[in-house]
KEKE-3310 file (N, C-alpha, C; in steps of 0.2 Angstrom, whole numbers, plus 5000, padded with zeros to 4 digits):
npx = (5475:5485:5491:5479:5478:5488:5486:5474:5473:5478:5468:5458:5463:5463:5448:5446:5454:5453:5460:5468:5481:5486:5486:5499:5507:5499:5501:5515:5515:5508:5517:5526:5520:5519:5517:5506:5510:5525:5525:5532:5536:5536:5540:5533:5539:5531:5535:5539:5547:5552:5556:5567:5569:5578:5574:5570:5559:5549:5552:5559:5557:5562:5553:5552:5539:5540:5552:5554:5563:5571:5577:5584:5579:5581:5579:5565:5556:5558:5550:5539:5535:5527:5515:5506:5501:5494:5489:5485:5473:5477:5490:5500:5501:5505:5501:5502:5499:5505:5509:5506:5504:5502:5502:5509:5506:5493:5480:5482:5486:5496:5493:5501:5504:5511:5520:5523:5538:5539:5550:5562:5557:5558:5550:5541:5536:5521:5510:5506:5493:5483:5477:5464:5463:5470:5486:5484:5481:5478:5475:5466:5460:5446:5435:5435:5446:5446:5445:5453:5453:5454:5458:5458:5468:5470:5463:5451:5442:5436:5441:5438:5447:5448:5455:5467:5468:5481:5486:5488:5481:5466:5458:5449:5434:5425:5421:5421:5418:5418:5411:5410:5414:5422:5422:5435:5445:5458:5462:5451:5446:5440:5434:5443:5446:5451:5452:5447:5438:5433:5417:5414:5407:5409:5400:5399:5408:5417:5421:5432:5432:5441:5440:5427:5421:5415:5410:5408:5397:5395:5387:5394:5396:5401:5402:5402:5410:5406:5401:5389:5380:5374:5360:5356:5368:5380:5390:5392:5404:5410:5412:5425:5434:5440:5439:5449:5455:5449:5441:5435:5428:5435:5422:5412:5403:5405:5412:5426:5432:5446:5449:5460:5461:5454:5459:5453:5442:5430:5416:5407:5391:5388:5376:5374:5365:5360:5371:5374:5380:5379:5382:5390:5400:5412:5429:5445:5461:5472:5482:5475:5483:5489:5495:5500:5501:5493:5491:5482:5483:5484:5474:5470:5464:5467:5470:5462:5452:5451:5458:5461:5472:5480:5488:5497:5504:5513:5511:5517:5514:5508:5491:5482:5469:5455:5443:5425:5417:5403:5397:5407:5413:5427:5441:5454:5469:5483:5496:5509:5526:5532:5546:5551:5548:5533:5523:5517:5510:5506:5507:5501:5509:5502:5500:5498:5508:5518:5521:5524:5529:5529:5539:5537:5545:5556:5563:5563:5558:5550:5550:5538:5533:5518:5508:5498:5489:5485:5485:5496:5509:5528:5544:5555:5567:5572:5576:5573:5580:5574:5571:5559:5547:5530:5520:5516:5515:5511:5516:5512:5523:5524)
npy = (5673:5682:5689:5695:5705:5713:5718:5724:5739:5745:5741:5749:5761:5761:5764:5777:5783:5791:5793:5785:5783:5781:5767:5760:5763:5757:5744:5742:5743:5731:5722:5721:5715:5702:5685:5672:5659:5659:5656:5647:5631:5622:5605:5592:5575:5561:5547:5530:5524:5514:5496:5492:5504:5518:5532:5546:5552:5567:5575:5588:5598:5611:5617:5623:5625:5630:5626:5614:5611:5605:5608:5602:5602:5594:5584:5589:5586:5576:5562:5548:5536:5545:5543:5547:5565:5580:5596:5613:5624:5637:5637:5637:5627:5609:5592:5576:5559:5547:5531:5520:5504:5505:5518:5527:5517:5515:5505:5513:5524:5539:5557:5570:5589:5602:5616:5626:5633:5644:5650:5643:5630:5621:5611:5613:5605:5605:5597:5583:5570:5555:5543:5539:5524:5511:5511:5523:5529:5539:5556:5571:5589:5599:5610:5622:5623:5621:5608:5592:5576:5558:5543:5526:5511:5498:5499:5501:5513:5530:5547:5563:5580:5594:5610:5621:5638:5641:5632:5618:5603:5598:5587:5572:5577:5569:5552:5537:5519:5507:5492:5473:5464:5457:5448:5442:5432:5434:5447:5455:5453:5460:5478:5490:5505:5517:5529:5546:5559:5575:5583:5594:5606:5604:5596:5583:5569:5557:5541:5528:5510:5496:5484:5481:5484:5495:5512:5524:5537:5550:5564:5579:5590:5605:5616:5609:5600:5585:5570:5560:5545:5545:5544:5537:5526:5521:5517:5502:5491:5480:5462:5458:5469:5479:5494:5509:5522:5539:5551:5567:5575:5590:5597:5593:5584:5573:5557:5546:5530:5521:5503:5494:5480:5473:5480:5490:5505:5514:5522:5537:5545:5561:5566:5580:5587:5576:5569:5556:5543:5538:5524:5522:5516:5504:5501:5492:5495:5490:5482:5471:5459:5457:5446:5444:5448:5462:5476:5490:5508:5524:5537:5551:5567:5577:5594:5601:5594:5585:5573:5557:5548:5533:5522:5507:5495:5482:5479:5490:5504:5519:5522:5530:5539:5547:5558:5557:5572:5574:5562:5558:5546:5534:5532:5521:5529:5525:5514:5518:5514:5516:5517:5511:5502:5497:5509:5518:5530:5545:5561:5576:5593:5609:5616:5607:5600:5592:5576:5568:5553:5542:5528:5516:5504:5504:5514:5528:5543:5547:5559:5564:5572:5581:5580:5592:5592:5579:5572:5562:5555:5558:5554:5564:5563:5567:5560:5556:5551:5543:5536:5523:5531:5538:5549:5563:5580:5598:5614:5632:5644:5661)
npz = (5461:5465:5454:5449:5461:5458:5446:5445:5451:5439:5430:5437:5432:5418:5417:5419:5409:5394:5383:5370:5369:5382:5383:5380:5391:5401:5396:5398:5412:5416:5412:5421:5431:5443:5440:5446:5445:5449:5462:5474:5485:5499:5503:5511:5517:5523:5534:5537:5551:5559:5559:5551:5544:5539:5542:5551:5553:5547:5532:5523:5508:5496:5483:5467:5455:5442:5436:5441:5452:5465:5483:5495:5512:5522:5538:5545:5556:5570:5574:5577:5565:5556:5547:5538:5534:5536:5531:5538:5533:5534:5532:5542:5551:5553:5553:5559:5559:5571:5567:5576:5588:5601:5613:5626:5634:5631:5620:5607:5594:5590:5588:5580:5582:5573:5570:5557:5551:5538:5533:5534:5534:5544:5557:5571:5586:5593:5602:5607:5606:5611:5598:5599:5593:5588:5578:5569:5551:5544:5541:5541:5539:5543:5533:5539:5549:5560:5566:5566:5559:5560:5554:5562:5558:5563:5574:5569:5570:5571:5574:5580:5582:5592:5584:5593:5596:5595:5587:5593:5597:5605:5617:5610:5602:5597:5593:5585:5585:5573:5569:5565:5551:5535:5520:5518:5528:5532:5530:5533:5546:5556:5557:5548:5547:5535:5529:5530:5525:5521:5513:5500:5505:5518:5527:5528:5533:5525:5526:5522:5525:5526:5530:5531:5518:5516:5511:5522:5527:5536:5546:5548:5560:5561:5570:5583:5582:5581:5575:5566:5560:5543:5532:5520:5528:5521:5507:5498:5494:5483:5488:5497:5492:5498:5502:5501:5499:5496:5484:5480:5465:5458:5454:5462:5460:5458:5464:5470:5474:5479:5479:5489:5490:5478:5468:5460:5454:5460:5453:5458:5458:5466:5478:5484:5493:5501:5505:5498:5490:5473:5465:5448:5440:5440:5438:5433:5439:5434:5420:5406:5405:5416:5430:5444:5461:5468:5477:5479:5481:5482:5478:5466:5460:5444:5445:5435:5434:5424:5423:5431:5444:5449:5461:5460:5469:5467:5453:5452:5447:5441:5436:5424:5419:5409:5412:5410:5407:5408:5414:5424:5422:5420:5408:5405:5401:5402:5410:5420:5424:5440:5442:5454:5469:5476:5476:5488:5490:5482:5474:5468:5463:5467:5455:5446:5437:5441:5447:5461:5465:5478:5482:5493:5496:5490:5493:5487:5479:5465:5452:5439:5425:5421:5407:5404:5394:5390:5401:5403:5409:5411:5416:5424:5428:5440:5456:5473:5487:5500:5515:5516:5511:5514:5513:5504:5505:5501:5505:5502:5499:5502)
capx = (5472:5491:5491:5473:5479:5493:5483:5469:5475:5479:5462:5454:5464:5459:5441:5446:5456:5449:5465:5470:5488:5488:5487:5506:5508:5495:5504:5521:5514:5506:5522:5530:5515:5522:5512:5505:5513:5530:5524:5537:5532:5539:5536:5535:5537:5530:5539:5541:5554:5554:5556:5572:5570:5583:5570:5568:5552:5546:5558:5556:5562:5560:5550:5550:5537:5542:5557:5554:5570:5571:5582:5583:5581:5583:5574:5560:5554:5559:5545:5539:5530:5522:5514:5501:5501:5488:5491:5480:5472:5480:5497:5504:5502:5505:5497:5504:5498:5510:5506:5510:5499:5503:5503:5508:5502:5485:5480:5481:5493:5496:5492:5505:5503:5517:5521:5528:5542:5541:5556:5567:5555:5558:5543:5541:5531:5517:5508:5503:5487:5481:5472:5458:5463:5479:5488:5481:5484:5476:5472:5463:5458:5441:5437:5436:5454:5444:5445:5457:5450:5459:5455:5463:5467:5470:5457:5444:5439:5437:5440:5438:5450:5448:5462:5466:5470:5489:5487:5489:5476:5463:5456:5445:5427:5422:5424:5416:5421:5415:5411:5408:5420:5422:5423:5442:5446:5464:5463:5444:5443:5436:5434:5449:5446:5457:5454:5441:5439:5426:5413:5416:5403:5411:5393:5399:5414:5417:5426:5434:5433:5444:5438:5420:5419:5411:5411:5402:5395:5395:5386:5399:5395:5409:5402:5403:5415:5403:5399:5383:5378:5371:5355:5359:5375:5386:5390:5394:5409:5410:5414:5433:5435:5444:5439:5455:5456:5442:5442:5431:5430:5433:5416:5409:5397:5407:5417:5429:5435:5450:5449:5466:5462:5450:5462:5448:5440:5422:5415:5400:5388:5387:5371:5377:5362:5359:5377:5372:5384:5376:5387:5389:5405:5417:5436:5451:5468:5478:5481:5471:5486:5494:5491:5503:5498:5494:5488:5480:5486:5482:5471:5470:5461:5470:5466:5458:5446:5450:5461:5462:5478:5480:5494:5497:5508:5514:5512:5521:5513:5502:5487:5480:5462:5453:5437:5420:5414:5396:5395:5411:5416:5434:5444:5461:5474:5490:5499:5516:5530:5535:5553:5552:5544:5528:5520:5511:5507:5510:5504:5503:5510:5496:5500:5496:5512:5523:5518:5528:5527:5533:5540:5540:5549:5563:5566:5564:5552:5551:5546:5534:5530:5511:5506:5491:5482:5483:5486:5501:5516:5534:5549:5558:5574:5574:5574:5574:5582:5572:5569:5552:5541:5523:5516:5519:5511:5514:5513:5514:5527:5522)
capy = (5680:5687:5693:5699:5710:5718:5720:5729:5746:5748:5741:5754:5767:5762:5766:5785:5786:5792:5794:5778:5784:5779:5759:5758:5764:5751:5737:5742:5741:5724:5718:5720:5710:5696:5680:5668:5654:5660:5654:5641:5628:5616:5598:5587:5569:5558:5541:5525:5526:5508:5489:5493:5511:5524:5538:5549:5557:5571:5577:5593:5601:5617:5616:5627:5620:5632:5622:5607:5611:5603:5609:5598:5606:5588:5582:5594:5586:5568:5559:5540:5533:5550:5540:5552:5571:5585:5605:5617:5629:5643:5634:5637:5621:5603:5588:5569:5553:5542:5525:5514:5501:5508:5525:5529:5512:5512:5503:5518:5527:5546:5562:5576:5594:5606:5624:5628:5640:5644:5654:5637:5624:5617:5611:5613:5601:5609:5594:5575:5567:5549:5545:5535:5519:5508:5512:5528:5529:5545:5563:5577:5594:5601:5616:5628:5623:5620:5601:5586:5570:5554:5535:5521:5506:5492:5499:5502:5519:5537:5552:5572:5583:5603:5613:5626:5643:5640:5626:5613:5599:5596:5580:5571:5580:5564:5546:5531:5513:5503:5484:5469:5461:5458:5441:5440:5431:5435:5455:5458:5449:5466:5485:5494:5513:5518:5535:5552:5566:5580:5584:5601:5611:5602:5594:5576:5566:5550:5536:5521:5506:5491:5478:5482:5484:5501:5518:5527:5543:5554:5569:5582:5597:5609:5619:5606:5594:5581:5566:5555:5542:5548:5540:5529:5527:5519:5514:5496:5489:5472:5458:5458:5474:5483:5502:5512:5530:5542:5558:5571:5577:5597:5600:5591:5581:5565:5554:5540:5525:5515:5497:5490:5472:5472:5483:5493:5512:5513:5530:5537:5553:5562:5570:5584:5588:5571:5566:5551:5541:5533:5520:5522:5513:5500:5499:5490:5498:5485:5479:5464:5453:5457:5441:5444:5451:5469:5481:5497:5513:5531:5541:5559:5570:5583:5600:5602:5588:5581:5567:5554:5544:5529:5519:5500:5491:5475:5481:5497:5509:5524:5520:5536:5539:5552:5560:5559:5579:5574:5558:5557:5540:5534:5528:5521:5531:5521:5513:5521:5512:5521:5517:5510:5497:5498:5517:5518:5536:5549:5567:5582:5599:5613:5619:5601:5599:5587:5571:5565:5545:5539:5522:5514:5498:5505:5521:5534:5547:5548:5564:5564:5578:5579:5583:5595:5591:5573:5569:5558:5557:5557:5555:5571:5561:5567:5555:5559:5546:5544:5528:5522:5537:5535:5553:5569:5586:5604:5621:5637:5649:5668)
capz = (5465:5468:5449:5450:5465:5456:5440:5448:5451:5432:5427:5438:5429:5413:5416:5419:5404:5388:5378:5368:5370:5389:5384:5380:5399:5405:5395:5402:5419:5416:5411:5427:5437:5445:5439:5452:5445:5452:5469:5477:5490:5504:5501:5517:5517:5531:5532:5542:5555:5561:5554:5545:5540:5542:5543:5558:5555:5542:5529:5519:5503:5493:5477:5462:5449:5436:5432:5444:5454:5472:5486:5500:5519:5527:5543:5547:5563:5571:5576:5577:5562:5553:5540:5535:5536:5534:5532:5540:5528:5535:5530:5549:5555:5550:5558:5557:5563:5572:5567:5582:5591:5608:5614:5632:5637:5629:5612:5603:5591:5591:5582:5583:5580:5573:5568:5551:5550:5531:5531:5535:5533:5550:5561:5580:5588:5598:5607:5605:5609:5608:5592:5599:5591:5586:5571:5564:5545:5539:5544:5538:5542:5540:5529:5544:5551:5568:5568:5563:5558:5561:5554:5565:5554:5567:5580:5566:5573:5568:5579:5578:5588:5590:5585:5598:5593:5594:5584:5596:5597:5611:5617:5606:5603:5594:5592:5584:5585:5569:5571:5559:5547:5529:5518:5518:5536:5535:5531:5535:5552:5558:5554:5547:5544:5530:5527:5532:5521:5521:5508:5498:5509:5526:5530:5528:5533:5521:5528:5518:5530:5522:5533:5531:5513:5515:5512:5527:5526:5543:5546:5553:5564:5561:5576:5588:5581:5581:5569:5567:5554:5539:5530:5521:5531:5517:5501:5499:5490:5482:5494:5498:5487:5502:5499:5504:5499:5493:5482:5476:5458:5459:5453:5468:5458:5457:5469:5468:5479:5477:5483:5489:5488:5473:5462:5457:5456:5458:5452:5461:5457:5474:5480:5491:5497:5507:5507:5496:5484:5469:5460:5441:5436:5443:5433:5435:5440:5431:5413:5407:5405:5424:5435:5450:5467:5468:5482:5475:5487:5483:5472:5466:5453:5442:5447:5431:5433:5417:5423:5438:5445:5456:5461:5460:5473:5464:5446:5454:5442:5441:5431:5422:5418:5407:5415:5406:5410:5410:5418:5428:5422:5418:5402:5405:5397:5402:5416:5420:5430:5445:5443:5461:5473:5481:5477:5493:5490:5476:5475:5463:5465:5466:5449:5442:5431:5442:5451:5466:5466:5483:5481:5500:5497:5485:5497:5484:5476:5458:5450:5433:5422:5419:5401:5406:5389:5389:5406:5403:5413:5408:5421:5424:5428:5447:5461:5479:5491:5507:5517:5516:5510:5514:5511:5501:5505:5498:5508:5498:5502:5499)
cpx = (5477:5490:5484:5474:5483:5490:5478:5469:5475:5472:5456:5456:5463:5452:5440:5449:5452:5453:5468:5477:5491:5488:5494:5508:5505:5499:5511:5519:5512:5512:5526:5527:5518:5516:5511:5509:5521:5530:5529:5533:5537:5535:5539:5532:5537:5532:5538:5547:5556:5554:5561:5573:5575:5580:5570:5562:5551:5552:5555:5561:5559:5558:5549:5546:5537:5547:5558:5560:5568:5577:5581:5584:5583:5577:5571:5558:5556:5553:5543:5534:5525:5520:5509:5501:5494:5490:5485:5479:5475:5488:5502:5506:5502:5503:5499:5501:5505:5507:5509:5504:5499:5505:5502:5504:5495:5487:5477:5487:5492:5494:5497:5504:5510:5516:5525:5532:5544:5547:5562:5564:5555:5551:5545:5535:5528:5513:5507:5497:5486:5476:5465:5457:5470:5480:5485:5485:5483:5473:5470:5461:5452:5440:5438:5443:5451:5445:5449:5453:5454:5454:5461:5462:5465:5464:5451:5439:5440:5437:5440:5441:5450:5455:5461:5468:5478:5491:5487:5481:5473:5461:5450:5437:5422:5424:5418:5419:5416:5416:5408:5415:5417:5422:5431:5444:5453:5465:5456:5441:5439:5437:5441:5449:5452:5458:5447:5444:5432:5424:5415:5413:5404:5404:5394:5405:5413:5423:5425:5436:5435:5441:5430:5417:5413:5413:5406:5402:5392:5391:5391:5396:5401:5408:5403:5408:5413:5401:5394:5382:5373:5365:5355:5366:5381:5385:5394:5398:5408:5414:5421:5436:5442:5445:5445:5455:5450:5444:5437:5432:5430:5426:5411:5404:5399:5412:5420:5433:5440:5450:5457:5465:5459:5454:5458:5446:5433:5421:5408:5397:5386:5381:5373:5372:5360:5366:5377:5377:5381:5382:5385:5395:5410:5423:5441:5458:5474:5476:5478:5475:5491:5490:5495:5498:5498:5488:5487:5482:5480:5478:5469:5467:5467:5466:5461:5452:5446:5454:5461:5468:5477:5486:5493:5503:5508:5515:5518:5520:5508:5498:5483:5474:5460:5446:5431:5417:5407:5395:5401:5415:5423:5436:5451:5464:5481:5493:5506:5520:5532:5543:5555:5548:5539:5526:5515:5507:5511:5505:5506:5504:5503:5496:5498:5501:5517:5520:5524:5526:5532:5532:5542:5545:5556:5566:5567:5557:5555:5547:5544:5532:5523:5509:5499:5486:5480:5483:5491:5508:5522:5539:5554:5565:5576:5572:5577:5575:5580:5569:5561:5547:5535:5519:5519:5514:5514:5510:5516:5519:5527:5527)
cpy = (5685:5692:5697:5706:5716:5721:5725:5736:5748:5747:5747:5760:5767:5764:5773:5787:5786:5791:5786:5779:5782:5770:5756:5758:5758:5745:5736:5740:5734:5719:5717:5716:5704:5690:5675:5661:5653:5658:5647:5637:5624:5611:5594:5581:5565:5552:5537:5525:5519:5503:5491:5499:5515:5530:5538:5552:5559:5575:5583:5595:5607:5615:5621:5624:5623:5629:5616:5605:5611:5605:5606:5602:5600:5587:5588:5594:5578:5567:5553:5540:5539:5548:5544:5560:5575:5593:5609:5622:5635:5643:5636:5631:5615:5597:5581:5565:5550:5535:5519:5511:5503:5515:5526:5524:5510:5509:5508:5521:5535:5551:5568:5582:5599:5611:5624:5633:5640:5648:5648:5631:5619:5616:5611:5609:5604:5605:5587:5574:5560:5549:5541:5528:5517:5510:5517:5529:5534:5550:5568:5582:5598:5608:5621:5629:5622:5613:5598:5581:5565:5546:5531:5515:5500:5492:5501:5506:5524:5541:5559:5574:5591:5605:5620:5633:5644:5635:5619:5608:5598:5589:5578:5574:5574:5557:5541:5524:5509:5495:5481:5467:5460:5449:5438:5439:5432:5443:5458:5455:5455:5473:5487:5501:5515:5526:5540:5557:5569:5582:5592:5607:5608:5600:5587:5574:5559:5546:5529:5516:5499:5485:5477:5482:5489:5507:5523:5534:5546:5561:5574:5588:5601:5614:5616:5600:5587:5576:5561:5552:5546:5543:5539:5530:5524:5517:5507:5495:5482:5469:5457:5462:5478:5490:5503:5520:5533:5549:5561:5574:5585:5601:5599:5586:5573:5563:5547:5537:5522:5510:5494:5483:5470:5476:5487:5501:5512:5521:5531:5545:5553:5567:5573:5586:5584:5568:5558:5549:5536:5530:5521:5518:5509:5498:5497:5495:5495:5484:5473:5460:5453:5451:5441:5447:5457:5471:5488:5502:5519:5532:5548:5561:5576:5589:5602:5598:5584:5573:5564:5550:5540:5524:5512:5497:5483:5475:5487:5502:5514:5523:5529:5535:5546:5552:5560:5566:5577:5567:5555:5550:5540:5529:5527:5522:5527:5519:5513:5518:5518:5521:5515:5505:5499:5506:5517:5525:5540:5556:5573:5588:5603:5616:5613:5600:5594:5582:5568:5557:5542:5531:5518:5509:5499:5511:5526:5537:5550:5553:5563:5571:5577:5584:5586:5595:5585:5570:5563:5559:5554:5558:5561:5569:5563:5561:5558:5551:5547:5537:5528:5527:5535:5541:5560:5575:5593:5609:5627:5641:5655:5673)
cpz = (5465:5460:5448:5455:5462:5450:5441:5448:5443:5429:5429:5433:5422:5412:5417:5414:5396:5382:5376:5369:5377:5388:5383:5387:5403:5403:5398:5410:5420:5415:5416:5433:5438:5444:5444:5452:5447:5459:5470:5484:5494:5503:5507:5516:5524:5528:5537:5545:5558:5556:5549:5542:5543:5543:5550:5559:5549:5538:5525:5513:5500:5487:5472:5455:5442:5432:5436:5448:5462:5476:5494:5508:5524:5532:5545:5554:5564:5575:5573:5571:5557:5546:5536:5538:5533:5535:5534:5535:5528:5533:5536:5552:5551:5555:5555:5562:5565:5573:5570:5585:5598:5610:5621:5636:5636:5622:5608:5599:5593:5587:5585:5579:5580:5570:5562:5551:5542:5529:5531:5533:5537:5553:5566:5582:5594:5603:5603:5609:5607:5603:5594:5596:5589:5579:5566:5557:5540:5543:5540:5542:5540:5538:5533:5548:5558:5571:5564:5564:5557:5559:5558:5562:5559:5572:5576:5568:5569:5574:5577:5584:5586:5590:5589:5594:5592:5590:5587:5596:5605:5611:5612:5607:5601:5592:5590:5582:5580:5571:5565:5555:5541:5526:5519:5526:5537:5534:5533:5540:5556:5554:5554:5544:5541:5529:5529:5529:5521:5514:5507:5502:5517:5528:5531:5529:5530:5524:5525:5524:5526:5524:5533:5524:5512:5516:5516:5527:5533:5541:5550:5554:5564:5567:5582:5587:5581:5574:5570:5560:5550:5537:5524:5523:5527:5511:5501:5493:5488:5487:5492:5494:5492:5501:5504:5505:5495:5491:5479:5470:5460:5458:5458:5467:5457:5462:5467:5474:5476:5482:5483:5488:5481:5466:5458:5460:5454:5459:5454:5459:5464:5473:5487:5495:5503:5508:5504:5490:5479:5463:5453:5437:5442:5438:5436:5435:5436:5423:5413:5408:5412:5427:5441:5455:5466:5473:5479:5482:5486:5476:5472:5458:5451:5444:5442:5430:5428:5418:5431:5438:5451:5454:5463:5464:5470:5457:5447:5448:5445:5436:5431:5418:5414:5410:5410:5409:5411:5414:5424:5428:5418:5412:5404:5400:5396:5409:5416:5426:5434:5445:5451:5463:5477:5481:5482:5492:5484:5477:5470:5466:5464:5459:5443:5436:5435:5448:5454:5468:5473:5483:5489:5500:5493:5488:5493:5481:5470:5455:5442:5432:5419:5411:5402:5400:5388:5395:5408:5406:5410:5414:5419:5424:5436:5451:5468:5483:5498:5508:5518:5517:5510:5511:5509:5501:5504:5503:5504:5502:5498:5500)
residu = (MET:ARG:PHE:TYR:ARG:VAL:MET:ASN:PRO:TYR:LEU:ALA:ALA:VAL:ARG:THR:LEU:THR:SER:ILE:ALA:ALA:PHE:PRO:LEU:LEU:LEU:ALA:CYS:LEU:ALA:THR:ALA:GLU:PRO:ALA:SER:LEU:LYS:THR:TYR:LEU:VAL:TYR:ILE:GLY:THR:TYR:THR:GLU:GLN:GLY:SER:THR:SER:LYS:GLY:ILE:TYR:ALA:TYR:ARG:PHE:ASP:PRO:SER:ASN:ALA:GLN:LEU:THR:SER:ILE:GLY:LEU:ALA:ALA:GLN:THR:THR:ASN:PRO:SER:PHE:LEU:ALA:VAL:HIS:PRO:ASN:HIS:ARG:PHE:LEU:TYR:ALA:VAL:ASN:GLU:VAL:GLY:SER:TYR:LYS:GLY:GLY:LYS:SER:GLY:GLY:VAL:SER:ALA:PHE:SER:ILE:ASN:ARG:ALA:THR:GLY:LYS:LEU:THR:LEU:LEU:ASN:GLU:VAL:ALA:SER:LYS:GLY:ALA:ASP:PRO:CYS:TYR:ILE:SER:VAL:ASP:LYS:THR:GLY:ASN:TYR:VAL:LEU:VAL:ALA:ASN:TYR:THR:GLY:GLY:SER:ILE:ALA:VAL:PHE:PRO:VAL:LEU:GLU:ASP:GLY:ARG:LEU:GLY:GLU:ALA:SER:ALA:SER:VAL:GLN:HIS:THR:GLY:HIS:GLY:THR:ASN:PRO:GLN:ARG:GLN:GLU:GLY:PRO:HIS:ALA:HIS:SER:ILE:ASP:LEU:SER:PRO:ASP:ASN:ARG:PHE:ALA:ILE:VAL:ASP:ASP:LEU:GLY:LEU:ASP:GLU:THR:LEU:VAL:TYR:LYS:PHE:ASP:SER:ALA:LYS:GLY:SER:ILE:THR:ALA:ASN:ASP:PRO:PRO:PHE:ALA:ALA:ALA:ALA:PRO:GLY:ALA:GLY:PRO:ARG:HIS:PHE:ALA:PHE:HIS:PRO:ASN:GLY:LYS:PHE:ALA:TYR:VAL:ILE:ALA:GLU:MET:GLY:SER:THR:ILE:SER:VAL:PHE:GLN:TYR:ASP:ALA:ALA:GLY:GLY:VAL:LEU:HIS:SER:VAL:GLN:THR:ILE:SER:THR:LEU:PRO:LYS:ASP:PHE:SER:GLY:HIS:ASN:ASP:ASP:ALA:GLU:ILE:GLU:LEU:HIS:PRO:SER:GLY:LYS:PHE:LEU:TYR:ALA:SER:ASN:ARG:GLY:HIS:ASP:SER:ILE:ALA:VAL:TYR:ALA:ILE:ASP:SER:ASN:GLN:GLY:THR:LEU:THR:LEU:LEU:GLU:ASP:VAL:PRO:THR:LYS:GLY:ALA:SER:PRO:ARG:ASN:PHE:ALA:MET:ASP:PRO:THR:GLY:THR:ILE:LEU:PHE:ALA:ALA:ASN:GLU:LYS:SER:ASP:ASN:ILE:VAL:LEU:PHE:ARG:ILE:ASP:THR:LYS:THR:GLY:ARG:LEU:THR:PRO:THR:GLY:GLU:VAL:LEU:ASP:ILE:SER:GLN:PRO:VAL:CYS:VAL:LYS:PHE:VAL:PRO:VAL:GLU)
# end
């Protein structure tokens, strides 16, 4: 859009010019227009700060995607176990869960709100609220920027919090406690809400519950900040699969669920009118000859909609898939070692050219260049040393 705004006055001038001699002047003007690809980003890294970690909170870097150059800013904000982050649509605020089991004496975690100084990259704490359940592990912001949504893993619950005008969080406008259990008595003894995402039209909240083997769908009212069960209320996973994270295709017609315990990805056709998920495929994230223990973690789609990526913890790799443009189904292209242990999270920069693989147990983030024609990954040679990295988010600097 930035390029279009620069170019637009010259296009208007062309409409009024009848002499072909004016075109050299036009071309000279266009040559000076700054392309949108020159935009740089702040990269924020959420970490674990307890149980042997040397991290103290959220770290930041400056990133130039044109040459994949990174400059360390250092500690952006000190806070406890900011394991998952979300950026407000206006890029002025950042929100983090504080993944703890006890918050101010209650069986809850915390949710922290920060303002972003895009000149320095530093974060300023605005306020904290209780997450309405123990060990919050995922956070998102609705499309209007008026509400923050949180999934509480140990608490097995979800909650919605209003965003006030100054970016602070109000007390919860809605919360839902899940009930039941799955087939694995060690890991599915109760509900474990693991993610919460909004549909492209902001009408539905999608929740993966690892403990219930369900991807639940809630109607979301962005005027009231309320959530109510949809009909049908969920899409069932295979027993013991443990659905963890969810992603929509950029076209909004397909959706994908990664199962932590089953090491699979489920492909759905999405009925946007009713918020219904129709299963069309389940595919493994692992090579056929792998026999060790593995837990899947993150899932992301390339901005082009042509490729999907998923992380394996145990096999310690990123699985790369081609996406069928008509059916949304997946074909495995490769499993790429992440050059570290336990890639709990990864993220692609907004240009879709660099993938940041956050290896939690080897205390590093490894960068890969993405071939935008084939989807395949190649290490850039850049490695960031961060203790127990968990989440990577980008904020454009204009």
